[in-house]
VOVO-613397 format. One line per 5 residues: number of its first residue (from 1); their letters; for each residue x, y, z of N, C-alpha, C. Coordinates in nm, 3 decimals. Atoms other than C-alpha are relative to their C-alpha. Example, Ala and Ser with C-alpha at 12.3 -4.5 7.8 and 13.67 -1.06 7.14 Angstrom:
% residues 2
1 = as = 0.089:-0.119:0.000:1.230:-0.450:0.780:0.090:0.120:0.000  -0.082:-0.119:-0.006:1.367:-0.106:0.714:-0.077:0.109:0.073
This chain:
% residues 267
1 = melte = -0.022:0.066:0.128:3.066:0.861:-0.029:-0.022:0.098:-0.114  0.012:-0.086:0.117:3.129:1.052:-0.349:-0.031:-0.086:-0.123  0.032:0.071:0.123:2.985:0.949:-0.684:0.119:0.003:-0.094  -0.108:0.006:0.098:3.238:0.834:-0.941:-0.048:0.063:-0.131  0.037:-0.056:0.129:3.247:0.975:-1.292:-0.098:-0.090:-0.075
6 = sqiqr = 0.091:0.093:0.070:3.081:0.661:-1.430:-0.138:0.001:0.065  0.129:-0.007:-0.067:2.808:0.684:-1.165:-0.074:0.129:-0.034  0.061:-0.127:0.039:2.745:1.049:-1.248:-0.060:-0.012:-0.139  0.052:0.020:0.135:2.704:0.947:-1.610:-0.120:-0.095:0.000  0.107:0.100:-0.004:2.488:0.643:-1.532:-0.129:0.059:0.055
11 = ysrhi = 0.119:-0.050:-0.070:2.251:0.832:-1.302:-0.028:0.148:-0.031  0.010:-0.143:0.031:2.264:1.171:-1.474:-0.144:0.049:-0.004  0.140:-0.044:0.010:1.889:1.182:-1.539:-0.066:0.007:0.135  0.045:-0.015:-0.138:1.830:1.131:-1.168:0.059:0.127:0.062  -0.073:-0.106:-0.070:2.090:1.380:-1.057:-0.050:0.139:-0.039
16 = ilnev = 0.048:-0.132:0.041:1.944:1.667:-1.260:-0.140:0.030:0.054  0.129:-0.025:-0.065:1.612:1.623:-1.080:0.025:0.066:0.136  -0.019:-0.069:-0.127:1.592:1.871:-0.793:-0.039:-0.088:0.119  0.047:0.085:-0.110:1.405:1.612:-0.585:0.094:-0.117:0.030  -0.096:0.109:-0.021:1.689:1.361:-0.622:0.140:0.056:0.019
21 = ggkgq = -0.134:-0.058:-0.010:2.024:1.522:-0.700:0.105:-0.103:0.040  -0.109:0.087:-0.043:2.357:1.380:-0.595:-0.025:-0.061:0.136  0.027:0.052:-0.135:2.251:1.345:-0.231:-0.103:-0.112:-0.005  0.102:0.103:0.012:1.943:1.149:-0.329:0.055:-0.127:-0.063  -0.057:0.118:0.063:2.140:0.919:-0.554:0.088:-0.076:0.097
26 = kklsq = -0.079:0.067:-0.104:2.374:0.847:-0.265:-0.091:-0.078:0.094  0.096:0.072:-0.085:2.069:0.754:-0.054:-0.043:-0.129:-0.067  0.040:0.120:0.073:1.961:0.512:-0.324:0.110:-0.105:0.003  -0.111:0.095:0.002:2.306:0.356:-0.336:0.022:-0.065:0.136  -0.014:0.055:-0.136:2.294:0.300:0.041:-0.122:-0.079:0.044
31 = akill = 0.125:0.066:-0.038:1.940:0.157:0.044:0.010:-0.151:-0.020  0.007:0.146:0.009:1.867:-0.212:0.097:-0.147:-0.040:-0.009  0.140:0.035:0.026:1.543:-0.351:-0.049:-0.011:-0.149:-0.027  0.023:0.144:0.014:1.413:-0.706:-0.022:-0.126:-0.026:-0.081  0.114:0.038:0.083:1.184:-0.855:-0.287:-0.044:-0.140:0.039
36 = igagg = 0.059:0.131:-0.031:0.959:-1.135:-0.165:-0.067:-0.049:-0.127  0.051:0.048:0.128:0.906:-1.323:-0.490:0.079:0.059:-0.115  -0.076:-0.044:0.118:1.112:-1.306:-0.809:-0.077:-0.036:-0.126  0.086:0.037:0.110:0.816:-1.357:-1.040:-0.058:0.119:-0.072  0.065:-0.102:0.080:0.559:-1.137:-1.209:0.018:0.141:0.052
41 = lgspa = -0.016:-0.133:-0.060:0.581:-0.844:-0.966:0.146:0.031:0.031  -0.140:-0.021:-0.034:0.938:-0.891:-0.848:0.088:0.029:-0.120  -0.083:-0.021:0.120:1.072:-0.896:-1.205:0.008:0.146:-0.041  -0.012:-0.141:0.039:0.980:-0.541:-1.315:0.050:0.089:0.112  -0.049:-0.080:-0.113:1.036:-0.403:-0.967:0.151:-0.013:0.013
46 = glyla = -0.144:0.022:-0.012:1.381:-0.559:-0.952:0.079:0.068:-0.110  -0.070:-0.062:0.113:1.479:-0.436:-1.297:0.017:0.149:0.022  -0.008:-0.146:-0.014:1.397:-0.074:-1.219:0.072:0.042:0.128  -0.078:-0.032:-0.120:1.541:-0.080:-0.867:0.149:-0.015:-0.028  -0.141:0.017:0.038:1.867:-0.215:-1.008:0.046:0.116:-0.088
51 = aagig = -0.036:-0.110:0.089:1.868:0.046:-1.283:0.011:0.132:0.075  -0.002:-0.123:-0.078:1.798:0.318:-1.025:0.120:0.011:0.092  -0.120:-0.004:-0.083:2.109:0.222:-0.831:-0.023:-0.034:0.145  0.018:0.047:-0.137:1.959:0.067:-0.518:0.119:-0.088:0.035  -0.129:0.062:-0.029:2.275:-0.050:-0.345:-0.004:-0.149:0.025
56 = tiglv = 0.012:0.141:-0.031:2.156:-0.387:-0.216:-0.142:-0.045:-0.025  0.130:0.058:0.030:1.867:-0.592:-0.353:0.002:-0.146:0.040  0.013:0.140:-0.037:1.758:-0.920:-0.198:-0.114:-0.063:-0.078  0.102:0.075:0.073:1.563:-1.178:-0.400:-0.030:-0.127:0.077  0.041:0.120:-0.073:1.365:-1.445:-0.213:-0.104:-0.074:-0.083
61 = dgdvv = 0.095:0.082:0.074:1.193:-1.724:-0.404:0.049:-0.144:0.002  -0.038:0.141:-0.004:1.190:-2.101:-0.375:-0.026:-0.074:-0.128  0.042:0.064:0.124:1.077:-2.169:-0.731:0.110:0.005:-0.106  -0.089:-0.004:0.116:1.256:-2.235:-1.060:-0.076:0.058:-0.119  0.061:-0.062:0.118:1.192:-2.067:-1.395:-0.070:-0.108:-0.084
66 = dlsnl = 0.080:0.089:0.083:0.916:-2.235:-1.595:-0.038:0.075:-0.128  0.035:-0.064:0.126:0.822:-2.168:-1.956:-0.126:0.085:0.013  0.125:-0.076:-0.017:0.477:-2.050:-1.843:0.021:0.132:0.072  -0.030:-0.126:-0.071:0.645:-1.775:-1.637:0.033:0.113:-0.096  -0.065:-0.100:0.084:0.794:-1.595:-1.934:-0.098:0.100:-0.063
71 = qrqim = 0.101:-0.093:0.051:0.466:-1.429:-2.041:-0.005:0.129:0.082  0.008:-0.117:-0.087:0.507:-1.185:-1.749:0.125:0.020:0.087  -0.112:-0.008:-0.092:0.822:-1.261:-1.548:0.127:0.036:-0.078  -0.098:-0.046:0.098:1.060:-1.049:-1.752:0.143:0.003:0.051  -0.136:0.010:-0.051:1.361:-1.093:-1.525:0.067:-0.130:-0.049
76 = hstat = -0.049:0.130:0.044:1.396:-1.442:-1.675:-0.011:-0.013:-0.151  -0.001:0.020:0.145:1.444:-1.582:-2.025:-0.011:-0.148:-0.031  0.007:0.139:0.044:1.408:-1.899:-2.226:0.127:-0.074:0.039  -0.128:0.064:-0.032:1.775:-1.967:-2.159:0.012:-0.038:0.147  -0.012:0.030:-0.142:1.718:-1.975:-1.781:-0.113:-0.089:0.051
81 = vgmpk = 0.104:0.094:-0.041:1.421:-2.215:-1.779:0.065:-0.116:0.076  -0.056:0.105:-0.084:1.488:-2.468:-1.502:0.096:0.050:0.106  -0.092:-0.060:-0.096:1.722:-2.234:-1.314:-0.080:0.058:0.117  0.069:-0.069:-0.109:1.625:-2.109:-0.966:-0.026:0.146:-0.037  0.035:-0.137:0.039:1.445:-1.779:-1.014:0.094:0.103:0.060
86 = vesgk = -0.087:-0.099:-0.063:1.671:-1.600:-0.769:0.136:0.007:-0.070  -0.127:0.000:0.071:1.982:-1.707:-0.961:-0.017:0.064:-0.138  0.029:-0.064:0.129:1.827:-1.612:-1.296:-0.016:0.150:0.017  0.020:-0.142:-0.026:1.718:-1.280:-1.146:0.129:0.072:0.032  -0.129:-0.062:-0.035:2.061:-1.209:-0.998:0.084:0.022:-0.124
91 = ktlta = -0.076:-0.012:0.125:2.220:-1.272:-1.335:-0.048:0.120:-0.082  0.056:-0.110:0.078:1.984:-1.025:-1.503:0.028:0.135:0.065  -0.016:-0.129:-0.067:2.007:-0.751:-1.240:0.144:0.046:0.002  -0.141:-0.040:0.000:2.386:-0.757:-1.219:0.048:0.035:-0.141  -0.033:-0.039:0.136:2.401:-0.739:-1.598:-0.045:0.142:-0.028
96 = inpei = 0.050:-0.137:0.015:2.192:-0.421:-1.584:0.090:0.098:0.075  -0.079:-0.091:-0.083:2.398:-0.269:-1.304:0.101:-0.080:0.082  -0.099:0.080:-0.072:2.720:-0.446:-1.198:0.051:0.064:0.128  -0.049:-0.069:-0.120:2.781:-0.188:-0.923:-0.081:-0.036:0.124  0.084:0.029:-0.115:2.497:-0.313:-0.701:0.028:-0.140:0.054
101 = tvnay = -0.009:0.133:-0.060:2.486:-0.612:-0.466:-0.136:-0.066:-0.007  0.125:0.076:0.007:2.221:-0.875:-0.533:0.019:-0.128:0.082  -0.004:0.119:-0.085:2.162:-1.136:-0.262:-0.114:-0.094:-0.041  0.099:0.098:0.045:1.982:-1.452:-0.376:-0.030:-0.099:0.112  0.044:0.094:-0.104:1.781:-1.662:-0.128:-0.097:-0.100:-0.064
106 = hqlvd = 0.084:0.101:0.064:1.649:-1.980:-0.291:-0.076:-0.076:0.108  0.079:0.057:-0.108:1.386:-2.056:-0.030:-0.136:0.067:0.004  0.127:-0.062:-0.032:1.029:-1.992:0.072:0.013:0.069:0.135  0.000:-0.063:-0.131:0.970:-1.751:0.359:-0.097:-0.074:0.090  0.089:0.060:-0.099:0.819:-1.893:0.675:0.018:0.073:0.132
111 = adnil = 0.000:-0.070:-0.128:0.761:-1.791:1.034:0.136:-0.007:0.070  -0.130:0.016:-0.065:1.108:-1.913:1.134:0.110:0.083:-0.064  -0.113:-0.067:0.066:1.325:-1.746:0.871:-0.026:0.145:-0.039  0.029:-0.130:0.060:1.145:-1.425:0.777:0.054:0.117:0.081  -0.048:-0.115:-0.079:1.242:-1.199:1.070:0.151:0.021:-0.014
116 = plisq = -0.144:-0.022:0.025:1.619:-1.262:1.042:0.028:0.051:-0.141  -0.020:-0.041:0.138:1.585:-1.210:0.668:-0.030:0.148:-0.019  0.038:-0.138:0.025:1.398:-0.879:0.665:0.076:0.099:0.089  -0.075:-0.090:-0.088:1.609:-0.740:0.951:0.121:0.061:-0.070  -0.117:-0.048:0.073:1.891:-0.693:0.698:-0.033:0.109:-0.102
121 = ydivl = 0.043:-0.090:0.106:1.684:-0.461:0.475:-0.081:0.116:0.056  0.074:-0.120:-0.041:1.522:-0.117:0.493:-0.147:-0.007:-0.040  0.135:0.003:0.057:1.214:-0.179:0.277:-0.022:-0.139:-0.059  0.038:0.130:0.054:1.030:-0.496:0.177:-0.107:0.020:-0.106  0.102:0.001:0.104:0.836:-0.543:-0.148:-0.060:-0.139:-0.006
126 = dgsdn = 0.067:0.129:0.004:0.578:-0.819:-0.140:-0.054:-0.026:-0.140  0.047:0.040:0.131:0.531:-0.985:-0.477:-0.051:-0.142:0.000  0.049:0.137:-0.010:0.385:-1.312:-0.352:-0.137:-0.013:-0.065  0.127:0.020:0.069:0.080:-1.469:-0.510:-0.098:-0.083:0.082  0.095:0.071:-0.085:-0.096:-1.623:-0.211:-0.019:0.075:0.131
131 = fstrf = 0.036:-0.077:-0.119:-0.270:-1.486:0.096:0.082:-0.039:0.122  -0.074:0.040:-0.119:-0.080:-1.691:0.351:0.135:0.070:0.008  -0.128:-0.070:0.001:0.252:-1.540:0.245:-0.020:0.149:0.025  0.027:-0.143:-0.019:0.101:-1.190:0.231:-0.021:0.034:0.147  0.025:-0.027:-0.141:-0.021:-1.211:0.588:0.125:-0.023:0.084
136 = lvnda = -0.126:0.023:-0.070:0.307:-1.358:0.708:0.094:0.119:-0.017  -0.090:-0.113:0.027:0.505:-1.078:0.540:-0.049:0.125:0.072  0.056:-0.116:-0.070:0.270:-0.810:0.678:0.030:-0.007:0.149  -0.019:0.012:-0.144:0.293:-0.944:1.032:0.148:0.014:0.037  -0.143:-0.008:-0.028:0.671:-0.984:1.018:0.051:0.144:-0.012
141 = cffak = -0.043:-0.139:0.017:0.720:-0.630:0.885:-0.053:0.087:0.113  0.054:-0.074:-0.115:0.495:-0.501:1.162:0.091:-0.016:0.122  -0.083:0.024:-0.118:0.704:-0.664:1.434:0.142:0.055:-0.018  -0.135:-0.049:0.027:1.031:-0.560:1.266:0.004:0.150:-0.029  0.010:-0.143:0.031:0.904:-0.204:1.200:0.066:0.034:-0.134
146 = ktlis = -0.051:-0.021:0.135:0.989:-0.230:0.830:-0.112:0.048:-0.091  0.097:-0.046:0.099:0.810:-0.041:0.554:-0.020:-0.108:-0.105  0.038:0.104:0.094:0.625:-0.282:0.327:-0.080:0.061:-0.115  0.076:-0.045:0.117:0.505:-0.209:-0.026:-0.059:-0.123:-0.065  0.071:0.121:0.041:0.242:-0.459:-0.129:-0.076:0.025:-0.129
151 = asmfr = 0.078:-0.006:0.124:0.101:-0.520:-0.477:-0.059:-0.138:-0.025  0.063:0.126:0.036:-0.134:-0.785:-0.608:-0.069:0.018:-0.134  0.068:-0.009:0.129:-0.304:-0.868:-0.934:-0.089:-0.122:-0.019  0.096:0.107:0.027:-0.596:-1.077:-1.055:-0.064:0.028:-0.135  0.054:-0.014:0.134:-0.690:-1.121:-1.421:0.042:0.134:-0.063
156 = fegql = -0.031:-0.129:0.061:-0.700:-0.754:-1.538:0.008:0.113:0.103  0.001:-0.104:-0.104:-0.694:-0.570:-1.202:0.119:-0.015:0.093  -0.109:-0.002:-0.095:-0.409:-0.470:-0.976:-0.030:0.091:0.118  0.013:-0.082:-0.120:-0.392:-0.327:-0.624:0.138:0.029:0.056  -0.129:-0.044:-0.053:-0.111:-0.137:-0.455:-0.021:0.083:0.125
161 = ttikp = 0.002:-0.086:-0.118:-0.049:0.009:-0.112:0.137:-0.007:0.069  -0.119:-0.003:-0.086:0.236:0.107:0.121:-0.046:-0.021:0.143  0.040:0.038:-0.135:0.221:-0.035:0.472:0.111:0.036:0.098  -0.098:-0.037:-0.103:0.402:0.130:0.764:-0.073:0.041:0.128  0.069:-0.031:-0.126:0.206:0.105:1.090:0.093:0.058:0.106
166 = hagyp = -0.095:-0.058:-0.094:0.526:0.196:1.279:0.006:0.152:-0.011  0.007:-0.146:0.018:0.470:0.548:1.139:-0.142:0.051:0.020  0.136:-0.042:-0.031:0.106:0.555:1.247:-0.104:-0.032:-0.105  0.092:0.034:0.109:-0.051:0.419:0.928:-0.058:-0.140:0.022  0.060:0.134:-0.016:-0.276:0.112:0.893:0.088:-0.111:-0.055
171 = cyrcl = -0.072:0.116:0.051:-0.139:-0.236:0.838:-0.090:-0.074:-0.101  0.075:0.077:0.100:-0.254:-0.495:0.583:-0.126:-0.061:0.062  0.115:0.061:-0.066:-0.487:-0.654:0.840:-0.109:0.103:0.031  0.105:-0.101:-0.013:-0.671:-0.322:0.878:-0.093:-0.006:-0.122  0.078:0.012:0.122:-0.788:-0.384:0.520:-0.061:-0.139:-0.013
176 = ypepp = 0.043:0.140:0.006:-0.809:-0.764:0.527:0.041:-0.066:0.132  -0.036:0.051:-0.133:-0.825:-0.894:0.889:0.061:-0.139:-0.001  -0.053:0.136:0.005:-0.757:-1.255:0.792:-0.013:-0.055:-0.142  0.007:0.056:0.135:-0.699:-1.470:0.483:-0.138:-0.060:-0.027  0.126:0.067:0.035:-1.005:-1.599:0.296:0.017:-0.151:0.013
181 = paglv = -0.011:0.147:-0.007:-1.087:-1.970:0.327:0.071:-0.056:-0.122  -0.074:0.063:0.109:-0.868:-2.195:0.117:-0.094:-0.039:-0.114  0.079:0.036:0.116:-1.002:-2.235:-0.235:-0.105:0.101:-0.040  0.104:-0.098:0.031:-1.235:-1.935:-0.223:0.043:0.093:-0.113  -0.052:-0.092:0.101:-1.013:-1.705:-0.431:0.101:-0.076:-0.086
186 = pncqe = -0.093:0.073:0.086:-0.842:-1.867:-0.732:0.132:0.076:-0.017  -0.128:-0.065:0.025:-0.473:-1.799:-0.791:0.017:0.023:-0.150  -0.018:-0.036:0.141:-0.324:-1.684:-1.121:0.008:-0.122:-0.090  -0.003:0.122:0.079:-0.272:-2.043:-1.234:-0.141:-0.043:-0.040  0.138:0.042:0.023:-0.647:-2.097:-1.211:-0.082:0.106:-0.074
191 = agvlg = 0.083:-0.107:0.056:-0.786:-1.756:-1.312:0.067:0.073:-0.116  -0.073:-0.072:0.103:-0.513:-1.622:-1.543:0.032:0.142:0.041  -0.037:-0.138:-0.027:-0.350:-1.282:-1.544:0.059:0.060:-0.128  -0.057:-0.071:0.115:-0.270:-1.027:-1.815:0.148:0.026:0.028  -0.144:-0.009:-0.027:0.109:-1.038:-1.849:0.049:0.140:0.029
196 = vlagt = -0.051:-0.135:-0.017:0.165:-0.665:-1.884:-0.052:0.066:0.128  0.048:-0.052:-0.127:-0.042:-0.602:-1.569:0.107:-0.014:0.107  -0.110:0.021:-0.095:0.249:-0.749:-1.373:0.104:0.111:-0.014  -0.097:-0.107:0.022:0.477:-0.491:-1.534:-0.047:0.131:0.061  0.055:-0.125:-0.054:0.249:-0.202:-1.438:0.011:0.002:0.152
201 = mgilq = 0.005:0.000:-0.146:0.208:-0.307:-1.076:0.140:-0.011:0.062  -0.135:0.011:-0.053:0.571:-0.407:-1.023:0.078:0.130:-0.010  -0.067:-0.129:0.016:0.697:-0.076:-1.160:-0.055:0.101:0.100  0.057:-0.089:-0.101:0.455:0.109:-0.932:0.058:-0.031:0.138  -0.066:0.036:-0.125:0.602:-0.084:-0.639:0.139:0.062:0.008
206 = aseai = -0.135:-0.057:0.003:0.951:0.023:-0.742:-0.004:0.151:0.018  0.014:-0.145:-0.012:0.837:0.384:-0.776:-0.027:0.041:0.143  0.030:-0.034:-0.139:0.689:0.388:-0.427:0.119:-0.028:0.091  -0.118:0.030:-0.080:1.002:0.225:-0.285:0.104:0.111:-0.012  -0.096:-0.108:0.022:1.224:0.492:-0.440:-0.045:0.127:0.071
211 = kevlg = 0.054:-0.116:-0.072:0.995:0.765:-0.303:0.025:-0.013:0.150  -0.021:0.021:-0.143:1.022:0.611:0.044:0.147:0.020:0.037  -0.143:-0.017:-0.027:1.403:0.597:0.025:0.037:0.148:-0.001  -0.037:-0.141:0.017:1.426:0.958:-0.091:-0.081:0.093:0.090  0.086:-0.086:-0.082:1.146:1.090:0.133:-0.067:0.108:-0.082
216 = igeti = 0.062:-0.100:0.088:0.973:1.265:-0.157:-0.142:-0.044:-0.036  0.132:0.031:0.050:0.620:1.285:-0.289:-0.099:-0.033:0.110  0.109:0.033:-0.092:0.295:1.175:-0.129:-0.004:-0.150:0.023  0.008:0.142:-0.031:0.279:0.842:0.049:-0.140:-0.053:-0.029  0.131:0.064:0.014:0.000:0.596:-0.024:-0.023:-0.095:0.117
221 = adklv = 0.011:0.087:-0.116:0.029:0.442:0.323:-0.140:0.001:0.061  0.138:-0.001:-0.047:-0.331:0.543:0.398:-0.098:-0.011:-0.117  0.081:0.013:0.120:-0.459:0.467:0.048:0.016:-0.140:-0.059  -0.009:0.120:0.082:-0.531:0.170:-0.176:-0.019:0.043:-0.144  0.007:-0.034:0.142:-0.458:0.221:-0.545:-0.050:-0.123:-0.076
226 = iydal = 0.060:0.108:0.078:-0.673:0.009:-0.778:0.012:0.034:-0.147  -0.021:-0.022:0.143:-0.585:-0.026:-1.145:-0.081:-0.101:-0.081  0.079:0.083:0.090:-0.826:-0.161:-1.407:0.062:0.013:-0.139  -0.070:-0.006:0.129:-0.626:-0.247:-1.720:-0.096:0.002:-0.118  0.094:0.004:0.111:-0.932:-0.312:-1.936:-0.060:0.138:-0.029
231 = dmkfr = 0.060:-0.133:0.016:-1.086:0.031:-1.875:0.102:0.113:0.012  -0.107:-0.098:-0.019:-0.749:0.206:-1.819:-0.041:0.105:0.103  0.043:-0.089:-0.108:-0.867:0.352:-1.489:0.081:-0.029:0.126  -0.060:0.009:-0.132:-0.683:0.423:-1.167:-0.096:0.061:0.101  0.078:-0.055:-0.111:-0.874:0.472:-0.843:0.086:-0.002:0.125
236 = kvsrp = -0.071:-0.005:-0.127:-0.729:0.578:-0.511:-0.104:0.017:0.111  0.100:-0.003:-0.106:-0.945:0.498:-0.209:0.069:0.004:0.136  -0.056:-0.010:-0.135:-0.890:0.570:0.159:0.010:-0.137:0.064  -0.021:0.126:-0.073:-0.755:0.289:0.374:0.025:0.035:0.147  -0.015:-0.046:-0.138:-0.823:0.388:0.737:0.051:-0.110:0.093
241 = kdpac = -0.038:0.096:-0.104:-0.683:0.222:1.048:-0.126:-0.062:0.058  0.111:0.071:-0.063:-0.910:-0.038:1.201:0.025:-0.004:0.150  -0.023:0.001:-0.145:-0.948:0.023:1.575:-0.010:-0.139:0.061  0.010:0.138:-0.049:-1.028:-0.347:1.611:0.100:-0.092:-0.068  -0.099:0.082:0.071:-0.729:-0.463:1.405:0.067:-0.098:0.096
246 = plcgp = -0.059:0.099:-0.090:-0.599:-0.788:1.554:0.152:0.008:0.012  -0.146:-0.011:-0.003:-0.239:-0.685:1.483:0.046:0.136:0.052  -0.051:-0.132:-0.036:-0.188:-0.307:1.507:-0.099:0.082:0.082  0.098:-0.070:-0.081:-0.498:-0.215:1.709:0.046:0.014:0.145  -0.041:-0.021:-0.139:-0.488:-0.107:2.076:-0.006:-0.125:0.086
251 = npkit = 0.010:0.127:-0.074:-0.581:-0.458:2.192:0.030:-0.117:-0.094  -0.034:0.101:0.102:-0.392:-0.689:1.958:-0.019:-0.143:0.049  0.012:0.144:-0.027:-0.470:-1.059:1.942:0.120:-0.075:-0.056  -0.119:0.060:0.059:-0.162:-1.132:1.731:0.123:0.069:0.058  -0.115:-0.059:-0.068:0.154:-1.078:1.933:0.134:-0.062:-0.044
256 = dlnld = -0.121:0.062:0.054:0.403:-1.300:1.747:-0.036:-0.072:-0.129  0.022:0.070:0.126:0.439:-1.515:1.437:-0.040:-0.146:0.020  0.039:0.138:-0.027:0.313:-1.834:1.602:-0.142:-0.029:-0.047  0.128:0.032:0.062:0.019:-1.866:1.364:0.022:-0.109:-0.104  -0.010:0.101:0.104:-0.058:-2.128:1.102:0.004:0.068:-0.136
261 = yavsc = -0.017:-0.062:0.131:0.084:-1.955:0.795:0.026:-0.110:-0.103  -0.013:0.111:0.095:0.019:-2.249:0.562:0.015:0.058:-0.140  -0.024:-0.051:0.135:0.168:-2.171:0.220:-0.082:-0.084:-0.099  0.090:0.071:0.090:-0.092:-2.261:-0.042:0.060:-0.023:-0.138  -0.069:0.021:0.128:0.130:-2.223:-0.350:0.130:0.078:0.002
266 = ti = -0.131:-0.064:0.000:0.477:-2.109:-0.442:-0.010:0.145:-0.042  0.000:-0.140:0.037:0.568:-1.743:-0.486:0.083:0.020:-0.127
């Protein structure tokens, strides 16, 4: 595939980077990335992945746009309140870059539909806001051998990591073996979240995804990045493999998706 004149102009700032170039831009145009959640994290990630020229972007979300979303979910607007988030997001992303393909899935992910869904993509970005979905996505990506880039946020703090146990790195359960009891950790509806924090963490997800597609830079697959927006501090801590991990350890207890992945709230 050769880049057209309009593509050369559109992606010129990428192409002049030695680490990207024309070959790298072609890789981006051939990449397929799935966003679990078209909300606070999926919005900024989707915007920058579309602008970067990711060839196929999938949006999965069962929710509709609500006025309370607009403080942080910048893929949507007042005009799309009441519209399914995936349709609102598709409209926005194709307006930014009409050359890409955006697939909209107006549904929640569950143990029955997630493996066929992620099998169509190279990389998965988890932007869900509940632990049950996070563990489901982690387990599914493990079985499908898909690279997962996970971000989360709570009030003024965000966390980010890349998960690829198929390449010898730890999985999400190496850090958190199982979800906390229901009601122990409040969600963003109960605790609040700084709107711009979603922008920071979602853009970092997009950055790591682009690095993975291009094979450049240092992976954070064995690290956990913690961002404190109040103190403007980033910390990077080691995230080792857990030899007793119930999923990716040598004696796994989880061998399929036949667990009780009860969804506690929408993504």
